[in-house]
N, C-alpha and C positions, 0 to 999 in steps of 0.2 A: 186400491188398484182395480180397474175395470177388467172384465173378461178379455177385452181386446188387448189391453196392456199386458195382462198375464200371458196371453197367447203369444204376443210379440216377444216378450221377454223369454219365454220358453223356447221359441224358434231361434232366437239369437243365441241362446246358450247351447242348443243342440248343434247349431252351425259351427260354433267355436269348438265344441268337442269333436265334431267331424273334421275340422281343420287340424286338430292335434293328432287324431288318428291317421289322417292322410299324410301329414308331414312325418310322422313316426313310421308309418307303413310296415307294420309287423309281418305282413305277408311277403315283403320284398318283391322279387321278380315274379313270384306266383300271382301277384295282384293282376298282372296283365292277362292272365288266363281266366279270370272270373268276370264274365260279361255283365253281371248285374251288381257289381261292387258299389258303384256310384259313390266313390270316395268315402266308404265306410258309413254311409247314411243310416242304414238299418241298425248297425252296431252303436252308433252315436245315440240314436233314439233309445235303444235298449239300455245303454248305460245311464242315460238321463232318467228314464222312468224307473229303473231299479233303484237308483239313488234316491229320488224324491219320494218314493213309496216306502223306503226303509230307514232313512237317516234324518234325524233332527240334529243339526249342528250344535245346538245348545246343550243337548243331552248326551250326544255320542262321546264315548271315551277316546275313540281313535278313528275319526272319520276318514283319514288318509288310508289307513289299512283297509277299511271297508270299500273305498273307491278302488283301491288297488285290486282287491279280490273280485269286485264286480267286473272291472275291466278285463282282468285275466280270464274269468269264467265266460264272459260274453264272447270274447275273441276266440278262446280255445274251442268253445262249443260251435261257434259259427263256422270256423275254418279248419277244425280238427288239428289245432296247433297244440303245442306243449309249452306255452309261455310260462315263465316262472314269475314269482312275486317280484324279484329283483328287476326283471326285464320290464315290468309294468310300473315300476316305482316312479320314474320321471314323468311319463304321461299322466299317471294318477295325480301327481303333485300339480301339474298344469290344469287338469280337469277340476281338482278341488278348488283352485283359485276361481274358476268360473262359477262353481256351484255354491260358494260361500254366500 
């Protein structure tokens, strides 16, 4: 795969993660008050880069749990939320399908 193809693949995956976060919208109504939210663009990038830097699907014992934790930690830190593992379970499953 060329650098261009890798970059295009990465951008497509981040866009799909961004769509999952936007549709889930863990901020709810509070999202309207954040001027630079940009449909969770920064958070989608953070989740992607944390994931690709930490997990090898072939070796990981529980990649879903790790994606769930990454998602929870990124969003909680970014927005001062208190999301639980359970609340992040469904979006993490969707994100895992993208990152496989």
